[in-house]
PyMOL Python script that loads the backbone (N, CA, C, O; Angstrom):
from pymol import cmd

cmd.read_pdbstr("""\
ATOM      1  N   MET A   1      84.070 -86.631 -48.229  1.00  0.00           N
ATOM      2  CA  MET A   1      85.039 -87.803 -47.977  1.00  0.00           C
ATOM      3  C   MET A   1      84.616 -88.865 -49.839  1.00  0.00           C
ATOM      4  O   MET A   1      83.441 -88.986 -50.185  1.00  0.00           O
ATOM      5  N   ASN A   2      85.492 -89.315 -50.502  1.00  0.00           N
ATOM      6  CA  ASN A   2      84.862 -89.741 -51.234  1.00  0.00           C
ATOM      7  C   ASN A   2      85.201 -91.217 -51.148  1.00  0.00           C
ATOM      8  O   ASN A   2      85.964 -91.518 -50.229  1.00  0.00           O
ATOM      9  N   SER A   3      84.738 -92.272 -52.004  1.00  0.00           N
ATOM     10  CA  SER A   3      85.007 -93.705 -51.743  1.00  0.00           C
ATOM     11  C   SER A   3      86.607 -94.087 -52.002  1.00  0.00           C
ATOM     12  O   SER A   3      86.857 -95.234 -51.632  1.00  0.00           O
ATOM     13  N   SER A   4      87.215 -93.703 -52.300  1.00  0.00           N
ATOM     14  CA  SER A   4      88.822 -93.535 -52.698  1.00  0.00           C
ATOM     15  C   SER A   4      89.411 -93.541 -51.186  1.00  0.00           C
ATOM     16  O   SER A   4      90.367 -94.257 -50.889  1.00  0.00           O
ATOM     17  N   GLU A   5      88.878 -92.834 -50.415  1.00  0.00           N
ATOM     18  CA  GLU A   5      89.484 -92.104 -49.322  1.00  0.00           C
ATOM     19  C   GLU A   5      89.000 -93.605 -48.162  1.00  0.00           C
ATOM     20  O   GLU A   5      87.919 -94.166 -47.980  1.00  0.00           O
ATOM     21  N   SER A   6      90.157 -93.793 -47.674  1.00  0.00           N
ATOM     22  CA  SER A   6      90.039 -94.846 -46.334  1.00  0.00           C
ATOM     23  C   SER A   6      89.898 -94.218 -44.590  1.00  0.00           C
ATOM     24  O   SER A   6      90.730 -93.547 -43.980  1.00  0.00           O
ATOM     25  N   ILE A   7      88.992 -94.552 -44.267  1.00  0.00           N
ATOM     26  CA  ILE A   7      88.455 -93.977 -42.864  1.00  0.00           C
ATOM     27  C   ILE A   7      88.961 -95.317 -42.204  1.00  0.00           C
ATOM     28  O   ILE A   7      89.001 -96.450 -42.684  1.00  0.00           O
ATOM     29  N   ASP A   8      89.406 -94.767 -40.726  1.00  0.00           N
ATOM     30  CA  ASP A   8      89.217 -96.327 -39.930  1.00  0.00           C
ATOM     31  C   ASP A   8      87.717 -96.383 -39.012  1.00  0.00           C
ATOM     32  O   ASP A   8      87.692 -96.092 -37.816  1.00  0.00           O
ATOM     33  N   VAL A   9      86.388 -96.844 -39.857  1.00  0.00           N
ATOM     34  CA  VAL A   9      85.364 -97.264 -39.154  1.00  0.00           C
ATOM     35  C   VAL A   9      85.446 -97.468 -37.962  1.00  0.00           C
ATOM     36  O   VAL A   9      84.923 -96.686 -37.168  1.00  0.00           O
ATOM     37  N   ALA A  10      86.276 -98.816 -37.461  1.00  0.00           N
ATOM     38  CA  ALA A  10      86.496 -99.341 -36.080  1.00  0.00           C
ATOM     39  C   ALA A  10      86.589 -98.344 -35.091  1.00  0.00           C
ATOM     40  O   ALA A  10      85.851 -97.950 -34.188  1.00  0.00           O
ATOM     41  N   GLY A  11      87.788 -98.024 -35.547  1.00  0.00           N
ATOM     42  CA  GLY A  11      88.434 -96.885 -34.603  1.00  0.00           C
ATOM     43  C   GLY A  11      87.593 -95.650 -34.602  1.00  0.00           C
ATOM     44  O   GLY A  11      87.462 -95.236 -33.450  1.00  0.00           O
ATOM     45  N   ILE A  12      87.057 -95.011 -35.375  1.00  0.00           N
ATOM     46  CA  ILE A  12      85.799 -94.164 -34.743  1.00  0.00           C
ATOM     47  C   ILE A  12      84.836 -94.552 -34.085  1.00  0.00           C
ATOM     48  O   ILE A  12      84.325 -94.031 -33.094  1.00  0.00           O
ATOM     49  N   GLU A  13      84.521 -95.636 -34.718  1.00  0.00           N
ATOM     50  CA  GLU A  13      83.488 -96.296 -33.540  1.00  0.00           C
ATOM     51  C   GLU A  13      83.742 -96.092 -32.011  1.00  0.00           C
ATOM     52  O   GLU A  13      83.049 -95.443 -31.227  1.00  0.00           O
ATOM     53  N   ALA A  14      84.695 -96.671 -31.805  1.00  0.00           N
ATOM     54  CA  ALA A  14      85.192 -97.342 -30.759  1.00  0.00           C
ATOM     55  C   ALA A  14      85.588 -96.041 -29.466  1.00  0.00           C
ATOM     56  O   ALA A  14      85.408 -96.059 -28.248  1.00  0.00           O
ATOM     57  N   GLN A  15      86.226 -94.913 -30.445  1.00  0.00           N
ATOM     58  CA  GLN A  15      85.943 -93.467 -30.079  1.00  0.00           C
ATOM     59  C   GLN A  15      84.498 -93.249 -29.969  1.00  0.00           C
ATOM     60  O   GLN A  15      84.201 -93.989 -29.031  1.00  0.00           O
ATOM     61  N   ALA A  16      83.593 -92.769 -30.300  1.00  0.00           N
ATOM     62  CA  ALA A  16      82.492 -92.640 -30.121  1.00  0.00           C
ATOM     63  C   ALA A  16      81.939 -93.323 -28.691  1.00  0.00           C
ATOM     64  O   ALA A  16      81.548 -92.795 -27.650  1.00  0.00           O
ATOM     65  N   GLU A  17      82.066 -94.608 -29.057  1.00  0.00           N
ATOM     66  CA  GLU A  17      81.107 -95.126 -27.922  1.00  0.00           C
ATOM     67  C   GLU A  17      81.769 -94.741 -26.642  1.00  0.00           C
ATOM     68  O   GLU A  17      81.102 -94.470 -25.644  1.00  0.00           O
ATOM     69  N   SER A  18      83.327 -94.709 -26.659  1.00  0.00           N
ATOM     70  CA  SER A  18      83.716 -94.207 -25.214  1.00  0.00           C
ATOM     71  C   SER A  18      83.316 -92.876 -24.928  1.00  0.00           C
ATOM     72  O   SER A  18      83.112 -92.539 -23.762  1.00  0.00           O
ATOM     73  N   LEU A  19      83.189 -92.114 -25.838  1.00  0.00           N
ATOM     74  CA  LEU A  19      82.815 -90.565 -25.262  1.00  0.00           C
ATOM     75  C   LEU A  19      81.656 -90.667 -25.099  1.00  0.00           C
ATOM     76  O   LEU A  19      81.336 -89.851 -24.235  1.00  0.00           O
ATOM     77  N   LEU A  20      80.462 -91.450 -25.587  1.00  0.00           N
ATOM     78  CA  LEU A  20      78.980 -91.386 -25.731  1.00  0.00           C
ATOM     79  C   LEU A  20      79.082 -91.905 -23.908  1.00  0.00           C
ATOM     80  O   LEU A  20      78.399 -91.210 -23.156  1.00  0.00           O
ATOM     81  N   GLY A  21      79.869 -93.028 -23.270  1.00  0.00           N
ATOM     82  CA  GLY A  21      79.845 -93.313 -22.126  1.00  0.00           C
ATOM     83  C   GLY A  21      80.131 -92.502 -21.078  1.00  0.00           C
ATOM     84  O   GLY A  21      79.632 -92.565 -19.954  1.00  0.00           O
ATOM     85  N   ASP A  22      81.167 -91.532 -21.580  1.00  0.00           N
ATOM     86  CA  ASP A  22      81.695 -90.838 -20.618  1.00  0.00           C
ATOM     87  C   ASP A  22      80.584 -89.762 -20.347  1.00  0.00           C
ATOM     88  O   ASP A  22      80.359 -89.276 -19.239  1.00  0.00           O
ATOM     89  N   LEU A  23      79.959 -89.474 -21.440  1.00  0.00           N
ATOM     90  CA  LEU A  23      78.743 -88.422 -21.540  1.00  0.00           C
ATOM     91  C   LEU A  23      78.046 -88.896 -20.595  1.00  0.00           C
ATOM     92  O   LEU A  23      77.944 -88.196 -19.588  1.00  0.00           O
ATOM     93  N   ALA A  24      77.394 -90.149 -20.627  1.00  0.00           N
ATOM     94  CA  ALA A  24      76.448 -90.496 -19.927  1.00  0.00           C
ATOM     95  C   ALA A  24      76.848 -90.594 -18.526  1.00  0.00           C
ATOM     96  O   ALA A  24      76.248 -90.182 -17.533  1.00  0.00           O
ATOM     97  N   SER A  25      77.924 -91.189 -18.610  1.00  0.00           N
ATOM     98  CA  SER A  25      78.188 -91.104 -16.997  1.00  0.00           C
ATOM     99  C   SER A  25      78.454 -90.150 -16.241  1.00  0.00           C
ATOM    100  O   SER A  25      78.986 -90.317 -15.143  1.00  0.00           O
ATOM    101  N   VAL A  26      78.053 -88.769 -16.812  1.00  0.00           N
ATOM    102  CA  VAL A  26      78.156 -87.392 -15.882  1.00  0.00           C
ATOM    103  C   VAL A  26      76.760 -86.772 -15.460  1.00  0.00           C
ATOM    104  O   VAL A  26      76.029 -86.238 -16.294  1.00  0.00           O
ATOM    105  N   PRO A  27      76.500 -86.853 -14.406  1.00  0.00           N
ATOM    106  CA  PRO A  27      75.510 -86.609 -13.570  1.00  0.00           C
ATOM    107  C   PRO A  27      74.913 -84.927 -13.730  1.00  0.00           C
ATOM    108  O   PRO A  27      74.485 -84.304 -12.759  1.00  0.00           O
ATOM    109  N   ASP A  28      74.980 -84.362 -15.108  1.00  0.00           N
ATOM    110  CA  ASP A  28      74.721 -83.047 -15.520  1.00  0.00           C
ATOM    111  C   ASP A  28      73.784 -82.861 -16.409  1.00  0.00           C
ATOM    112  O   ASP A  28      73.693 -83.682 -17.322  1.00  0.00           O
ATOM    113  N   ILE A  29      72.951 -81.834 -16.352  1.00  0.00           N
ATOM    114  CA  ILE A  29      71.975 -81.888 -17.016  1.00  0.00           C
ATOM    115  C   ILE A  29      72.768 -81.559 -18.951  1.00  0.00           C
ATOM    116  O   ILE A  29      72.371 -82.170 -19.943  1.00  0.00           O
ATOM    117  N   GLU A  30      73.941 -80.425 -18.965  1.00  0.00           N
ATOM    118  CA  GLU A  30      74.152 -80.591 -19.840  1.00  0.00           C
ATOM    119  C   GLU A  30      74.843 -81.822 -20.554  1.00  0.00           C
ATOM    120  O   GLU A  30      74.958 -81.833 -21.779  1.00  0.00           O
ATOM    121  N   ALA A  31      75.225 -82.686 -19.892  1.00  0.00           N
ATOM    122  CA  ALA A  31      75.546 -83.826 -20.836  1.00  0.00           C
ATOM    123  C   ALA A  31      74.423 -85.025 -21.315  1.00  0.00           C
ATOM    124  O   ALA A  31      74.465 -85.948 -22.129  1.00  0.00           O
ATOM    125  N   PHE A  32      73.185 -84.395 -20.166  1.00  0.00           N
ATOM    126  CA  PHE A  32      72.069 -84.905 -20.855  1.00  0.00           C
ATOM    127  C   PHE A  32      71.683 -84.356 -21.925  1.00  0.00           C
ATOM    128  O   PHE A  32      70.971 -85.052 -22.649  1.00  0.00           O
ATOM    129  N   GLN A  33      72.067 -82.726 -22.455  1.00  0.00           N
ATOM    130  CA  GLN A  33      71.186 -82.382 -23.341  1.00  0.00           C
ATOM    131  C   GLN A  33      72.097 -82.431 -25.129  1.00  0.00           C
ATOM    132  O   GLN A  33      71.720 -82.187 -26.275  1.00  0.00           O
ATOM    133  N   ALA A  34      73.382 -82.873 -24.520  1.00  0.00           N
ATOM    134  CA  ALA A  34      74.298 -83.086 -25.242  1.00  0.00           C
ATOM    135  C   ALA A  34      74.321 -84.531 -25.939  1.00  0.00           C
ATOM    136  O   ALA A  34      74.791 -85.027 -26.963  1.00  0.00           O
ATOM    137  N   LEU A  35      73.702 -84.863 -25.039  1.00  0.00           N
ATOM    138  CA  LEU A  35      73.379 -87.140 -25.733  1.00  0.00           C
ATOM    139  C   LEU A  35      71.897 -86.453 -26.397  1.00  0.00           C
ATOM    140  O   LEU A  35      71.734 -86.515 -27.616  1.00  0.00           O
ATOM    141  N   LEU A  36      71.221 -86.035 -25.830  1.00  0.00           N
ATOM    142  CA  LEU A  36      69.641 -85.909 -26.841  1.00  0.00           C
ATOM    143  C   LEU A  36      69.953 -85.142 -28.558  1.00  0.00           C
ATOM    144  O   LEU A  36      69.337 -85.392 -29.594  1.00  0.00           O
ATOM    145  N   ARG A  37      71.204 -84.094 -28.340  1.00  0.00           N
ATOM    146  CA  ARG A  37      71.300 -83.490 -29.682  1.00  0.00           C
ATOM    147  C   ARG A  37      72.104 -84.651 -30.574  1.00  0.00           C
ATOM    148  O   ARG A  37      71.928 -84.845 -31.777  1.00  0.00           O
ATOM    149  N   LEU A  38      73.023 -85.373 -29.712  1.00  0.00           N
ATOM    150  CA  LEU A  38      73.508 -86.505 -30.422  1.00  0.00           C
ATOM    151  C   LEU A  38      72.724 -87.394 -31.248  1.00  0.00           C
ATOM    152  O   LEU A  38      72.888 -87.719 -32.424  1.00  0.00           O
ATOM    153  N   GLN A  39      71.689 -87.780 -30.263  1.00  0.00           N
ATOM    154  CA  GLN A  39      70.958 -88.706 -30.957  1.00  0.00           C
ATOM    155  C   GLN A  39      70.282 -88.691 -32.199  1.00  0.00           C
ATOM    156  O   GLN A  39      69.993 -89.610 -32.965  1.00  0.00           O
ATOM    157  N   ALA A  40      70.002 -86.952 -32.278  1.00  0.00           N
ATOM    158  CA  ALA A  40      69.183 -86.249 -33.174  1.00  0.00           C
ATOM    159  C   ALA A  40      70.435 -86.549 -34.215  1.00  0.00           C
ATOM    160  O   ALA A  40      70.394 -87.514 -34.978  1.00  0.00           O
ATOM    161  N   LYS A  41      71.026 -86.062 -34.193  1.00  0.00           N
ATOM    162  CA  LYS A  41      72.514 -86.071 -35.423  1.00  0.00           C
ATOM    163  C   LYS A  41      72.386 -87.764 -35.767  1.00  0.00           C
ATOM    164  O   LYS A  41      72.100 -88.253 -36.860  1.00  0.00           O
ATOM    165  N   ILE A  42      72.630 -88.354 -34.731  1.00  0.00           N
ATOM    166  CA  ILE A  42      72.704 -89.935 -35.148  1.00  0.00           C
ATOM    167  C   ILE A  42      71.905 -90.460 -36.496  1.00  0.00           C
ATOM    168  O   ILE A  42      72.393 -91.050 -37.459  1.00  0.00           O
ATOM    169  N   GLY A  43      70.481 -90.057 -36.271  1.00  0.00           N
ATOM    170  CA  GLY A  43      69.518 -90.240 -36.558  1.00  0.00           C
ATOM    171  C   GLY A  43      69.431 -89.682 -37.867  1.00  0.00           C
ATOM    172  O   GLY A  43      69.315 -90.453 -38.820  1.00  0.00           O
ATOM    173  N   GLU A  44      69.472 -88.416 -38.053  1.00  0.00           N
ATOM    174  CA  GLU A  44      70.232 -87.973 -39.520  1.00  0.00           C
ATOM    175  C   GLU A  44      71.023 -88.493 -40.242  1.00  0.00           C
ATOM    176  O   GLU A  44      70.759 -88.783 -41.409  1.00  0.00           O
ATOM    177  N   SER A  45      72.465 -88.769 -39.522  1.00  0.00           N
ATOM    178  CA  SER A  45      73.327 -89.256 -39.949  1.00  0.00           C
ATOM    179  C   SER A  45      72.915 -90.962 -40.752  1.00  0.00           C
ATOM    180  O   SER A  45      73.388 -91.248 -41.852  1.00  0.00           O
ATOM    181  N   LEU A  46      72.176 -91.735 -40.133  1.00  0.00           N
ATOM    182  CA  LEU A  46      71.659 -92.772 -40.534  1.00  0.00           C
ATOM    183  C   LEU A  46      71.006 -92.790 -42.018  1.00  0.00           C
ATOM    184  O   LEU A  46      71.333 -93.489 -42.978  1.00  0.00           O
ATOM    185  N   GLY A  47      69.829 -91.662 -41.903  1.00  0.00           N
ATOM    186  CA  GLY A  47      69.204 -91.455 -43.181  1.00  0.00           C
ATOM    187  C   GLY A  47      70.303 -91.255 -44.150  1.00  0.00           C
ATOM    188  O   GLY A  47      70.156 -91.877 -45.202  1.00  0.00           O
ATOM    189  N   GLU A  48      71.559 -90.405 -44.023  1.00  0.00           N
ATOM    190  CA  GLU A  48      72.396 -89.990 -45.126  1.00  0.00           C
ATOM    191  C   GLU A  48      73.005 -91.203 -45.475  1.00  0.00           C
ATOM    192  O   GLU A  48      73.424 -91.233 -46.632  1.00  0.00           O
ATOM    193  N   SER A  49      73.135 -91.982 -44.954  1.00  0.00           N
ATOM    194  CA  SER A  49      73.861 -93.389 -44.754  1.00  0.00           C
ATOM    195  C   SER A  49      73.395 -94.074 -45.833  1.00  0.00           C
ATOM    196  O   SER A  49      74.051 -94.435 -46.810  1.00  0.00           O
ATOM    197  N   ALA A  50      71.884 -94.289 -45.552  1.00  0.00           N
ATOM    198  CA  ALA A  50      71.180 -95.248 -46.205  1.00  0.00           C
ATOM    199  C   ALA A  50      70.973 -94.567 -47.327  1.00  0.00           C
ATOM    200  O   ALA A  50      70.816 -95.444 -48.176  1.00  0.00           O
ATOM    201  N   ARG A  51      70.895 -93.708 -47.752  1.00  0.00           N
ATOM    202  CA  ARG A  51      70.921 -93.075 -48.906  1.00  0.00           C
ATOM    203  C   ARG A  51      71.607 -92.964 -49.953  1.00  0.00           C
ATOM    204  O   ARG A  51      71.276 -93.114 -51.129  1.00  0.00           O
ATOM    205  N   THR A  52      72.931 -92.600 -49.328  1.00  0.00           N
ATOM    206  CA  THR A  52      73.916 -92.933 -49.674  1.00  0.00           C
ATOM    207  C   THR A  52      74.433 -94.235 -50.590  1.00  0.00           C
ATOM    208  O   THR A  52      74.837 -94.295 -51.751  1.00  0.00           O
ATOM    209  N   LEU A  53      74.219 -95.363 -49.441  1.00  0.00           N
ATOM    210  CA  LEU A  53      74.157 -96.726 -49.553  1.00  0.00           C
ATOM    211  C   LEU A  53      73.270 -97.249 -50.872  1.00  0.00           C
ATOM    212  O   LEU A  53      73.712 -98.056 -51.689  1.00  0.00           O
ATOM    213  N   ALA A  54      72.254 -96.786 -50.918  1.00  0.00           N
ATOM    214  CA  ALA A  54      70.876 -97.590 -51.543  1.00  0.00           C
ATOM    215  C   ALA A  54      71.424 -96.883 -52.890  1.00  0.00           C
ATOM    216  O   ALA A  54      71.477 -97.650 -53.852  1.00  0.00           O
ATOM    217  N   GLU A  55      71.993 -95.064 -53.213  1.00  0.00           N
ATOM    218  CA  GLU A  55      72.222 -94.742 -54.067  1.00  0.00           C
ATOM    219  C   GLU A  55      73.541 -95.498 -55.005  1.00  0.00           C
ATOM    220  O   GLU A  55      73.601 -95.409 -56.231  1.00  0.00           O
ATOM    221  N   ASN A  56      74.408 -96.134 -54.277  1.00  0.00           N
ATOM    222  CA  ASN A  56      75.468 -97.141 -54.648  1.00  0.00           C
ATOM    223  C   ASN A  56      75.423 -98.525 -54.605  1.00  0.00           C
ATOM    224  O   ASN A  56      76.395 -99.272 -54.496  1.00  0.00           O
ATOM    225  N   GLY A  57      74.295 -98.827 -54.694  1.00  0.00           N
ATOM    226  CA  GLY A  57      73.811-100.129 -54.511  1.00  0.00           C
ATOM    227  C   GLY A  57      72.590-100.340 -54.308  1.00  0.00           C
ATOM    228  O   GLY A  57      72.128-100.127 -55.429  1.00  0.00           O
ATOM    229  N   SER A  58      71.786-100.595 -53.696  1.00  0.00           N
ATOM    230  CA  SER A  58      70.225-100.479 -53.617  1.00  0.00           C
ATOM    231  C   SER A  58      69.451-100.986 -52.226  1.00  0.00           C
ATOM    232  O   SER A  58      69.884-101.806 -51.417  1.00  0.00           O
ATOM    233  N   TRP A  59      68.079-100.204 -52.176  1.00  0.00           N
ATOM    234  CA  TRP A  59      67.523-100.767 -50.861  1.00  0.00           C
ATOM    235  C   TRP A  59      67.195-101.937 -50.160  1.00  0.00           C
ATOM    236  O   TRP A  59      66.673-102.128 -49.062  1.00  0.00           O
ATOM    237  N   ALA A  60      67.639-102.711 -51.084  1.00  0.00           N
ATOM    238  CA  ALA A  60      67.447-104.275 -50.300  1.00  0.00           C
ATOM    239  C   ALA A  60      69.092-104.277 -49.608  1.00  0.00           C
ATOM    240  O   ALA A  60      69.071-104.610 -48.423  1.00  0.00           O
ATOM    241  N   ALA A  61      70.082-104.053 -49.995  1.00  0.00           N
ATOM    242  CA  ALA A  61      71.058-104.187 -48.904  1.00  0.00           C
ATOM    243  C   ALA A  61      70.821-103.420 -48.049  1.00  0.00           C
ATOM    244  O   ALA A  61      70.289-103.885 -47.041  1.00  0.00           O
ATOM    245  N   VAL A  62      71.022-102.410 -48.081  1.00  0.00           N
ATOM    246  CA  VAL A  62      70.288-101.093 -46.827  1.00  0.00           C
ATOM    247  C   VAL A  62      69.486-102.169 -46.208  1.00  0.00           C
ATOM    248  O   VAL A  62      69.861-102.695 -45.160  1.00  0.00           O
ATOM    249  N   ALA A  63      68.479-102.493 -46.768  1.00  0.00           N
ATOM    250  CA  ALA A  63      67.316-103.180 -45.315  1.00  0.00           C
ATOM    251  C   ALA A  63      68.018-104.740 -45.087  1.00  0.00           C
ATOM    252  O   ALA A  63      67.745-105.278 -44.014  1.00  0.00           O
ATOM    253  N   GLN A  64      68.851-105.441 -45.981  1.00  0.00           N
ATOM    254  CA  GLN A  64      69.644-106.388 -45.080  1.00  0.00           C
ATOM    255  C   GLN A  64      70.470-106.397 -43.779  1.00  0.00           C
ATOM    256  O   GLN A  64      70.589-107.120 -42.789  1.00  0.00           O
ATOM    257  N   VAL A  65      71.068-105.052 -44.336  1.00  0.00           N
ATOM    258  CA  VAL A  65      72.020-104.678 -43.069  1.00  0.00           C
ATOM    259  C   VAL A  65      71.677-104.135 -41.793  1.00  0.00           C
ATOM    260  O   VAL A  65      72.129-104.301 -40.660  1.00  0.00           O
ATOM    261  N   ALA A  66      70.421-103.188 -42.452  1.00  0.00           N
ATOM    262  CA  ALA A  66      69.552-102.972 -41.120  1.00  0.00           C
ATOM    263  C   ALA A  66      68.556-103.942 -40.304  1.00  0.00           C
ATOM    264  O   ALA A  66      67.923-103.611 -39.301  1.00  0.00           O
ATOM    265  N   GLY A  67      68.542-105.078 -40.867  1.00  0.00           N
ATOM    266  CA  GLY A  67      67.511-106.507 -40.481  1.00  0.00           C
ATOM    267  C   GLY A  67      66.046-105.660 -40.671  1.00  0.00           C
ATOM    268  O   GLY A  67      65.098-105.396 -39.931  1.00  0.00           O
ATOM    269  N   THR A  68      66.223-105.525 -41.366  1.00  0.00           N
ATOM    270  CA  THR A  68      64.160-104.795 -42.140  1.00  0.00           C
ATOM    271  C   THR A  68      63.845-105.367 -43.318  1.00  0.00           C
ATOM    272  O   THR A  68      64.582-106.298 -43.643  1.00  0.00           O
ATOM    273  N   SER A  69      62.870-105.055 -44.140  1.00  0.00           N
ATOM    274  CA  SER A  69      62.489-105.226 -45.548  1.00  0.00           C
ATOM    275  C   SER A  69      62.850-103.742 -46.117  1.00  0.00           C
ATOM    276  O   SER A  69      62.993-102.658 -45.550  1.00  0.00           O
ATOM    277  N   ARG A  70      62.946-104.193 -47.606  1.00  0.00           N
ATOM    278  CA  ARG A  70      63.243-103.244 -48.319  1.00  0.00           C
ATOM    279  C   ARG A  70      62.173-102.071 -48.218  1.00  0.00           C
ATOM    280  O   ARG A  70      62.416-100.973 -47.718  1.00  0.00           O
ATOM    281  N   GLN A  71      61.207-102.379 -48.651  1.00  0.00           N
ATOM    282  CA  GLN A  71      60.294-101.498 -48.081  1.00  0.00           C
ATOM    283  C   GLN A  71      60.220-100.189 -46.910  1.00  0.00           C
ATOM    284  O   GLN A  71      60.126 -98.962 -46.933  1.00  0.00           O
ATOM    285  N   ALA A  72      60.327-101.304 -45.881  1.00  0.00           N
ATOM    286  CA  ALA A  72      60.497-100.217 -44.665  1.00  0.00           C
ATOM    287  C   ALA A  72      61.717 -99.442 -44.302  1.00  0.00           C
ATOM    288  O   ALA A  72      61.675 -98.474 -43.544  1.00  0.00           O
ATOM    289  N   ALA A  73      62.813 -99.894 -44.864  1.00  0.00           N
ATOM    290  CA  ALA A  73      63.882 -99.241 -45.193  1.00  0.00           C
ATOM    291  C   ALA A  73      63.638 -97.795 -46.122  1.00  0.00           C
ATOM    292  O   ALA A  73      63.918 -96.617 -45.898  1.00  0.00           O
ATOM    293  N   TRP A  74      63.148 -98.316 -46.974  1.00  0.00           N
ATOM    294  CA  TRP A  74      62.995 -97.494 -47.782  1.00  0.00           C
ATOM    295  C   TRP A  74      61.988 -96.104 -47.380  1.00  0.00           C
ATOM    296  O   TRP A  74      62.458 -95.025 -47.741  1.00  0.00           O
ATOM    297  N   GLN A  75      61.045 -96.079 -46.876  1.00  0.00           N
ATOM    298  CA  GLN A  75      60.101 -95.381 -46.046  1.00  0.00           C
ATOM    299  C   GLN A  75      60.544 -94.575 -44.985  1.00  0.00           C
ATOM    300  O   GLN A  75      60.232 -93.396 -44.815  1.00  0.00           O
ATOM    301  N   ARG A  76      61.434 -95.391 -44.131  1.00  0.00           N
ATOM    302  CA  ARG A  76      62.249 -95.087 -43.040  1.00  0.00           C
ATOM    303  C   ARG A  76      63.343 -93.851 -43.490  1.00  0.00           C
ATOM    304  O   ARG A  76      63.346 -92.786 -42.872  1.00  0.00           O
ATOM    305  N   TRP A  77      64.272 -94.108 -44.636  1.00  0.00           N
ATOM    306  CA  TRP A  77      65.566 -93.451 -44.844  1.00  0.00           C
ATOM    307  C   TRP A  77      65.554 -92.868 -46.384  1.00  0.00           C
ATOM    308  O   TRP A  77      66.558 -92.222 -46.685  1.00  0.00           O
ATOM    309  N   SER A  78      64.661 -92.998 -47.277  1.00  0.00           N
ATOM    310  CA  SER A  78      64.330 -92.160 -48.601  1.00  0.00           C
ATOM    311  C   SER A  78      64.336 -91.006 -48.563  1.00  0.00           C
ATOM    312  O   SER A  78      65.077 -90.395 -49.332  1.00  0.00           O
ATOM    313  N   ALA A  79      63.408 -90.237 -47.540  1.00  0.00           N
ATOM    314  CA  ALA A  79      62.960 -88.906 -47.668  1.00  0.00           C
ATOM    315  C   ALA A  79      63.936 -88.070 -47.060  1.00  0.00           C
ATOM    316  O   ALA A  79      64.227 -88.443 -45.924  1.00  0.00           O
ATOM    317  N   LYS A  80      64.679 -86.806 -47.561  1.00  0.00           N
ATOM    318  CA  LYS A  80      65.284 -86.295 -46.996  1.00  0.00           C
ATOM    319  C   LYS A  80      65.067 -85.390 -45.995  1.00  0.00           C
ATOM    320  O   LYS A  80      66.021 -84.868 -45.418  1.00  0.00           O
TER     321      LYS A  80
END
""", "prot")
cmd.dss("prot")
cmd.show_as("cartoon", "prot")
cmd.util.cbc("prot")
cmd.orient("prot")
């Protein structure tokens, strides 16, 4: 998706939160395993998003949003 395409970020966030809550409330090993896999995917996605933001802005901007220092943001998310 390129920057000219519009997505409903708030809507996607709300839907994801709802679905994660659904999984968390299921007393089932498969649901727990799914949450663990999603946790890993979210970590990967955070890195990808941080790198994309930095490429189009700066690591200082990424750090400000993440509530950390520029150096800490770069160390955490710059490597692929």
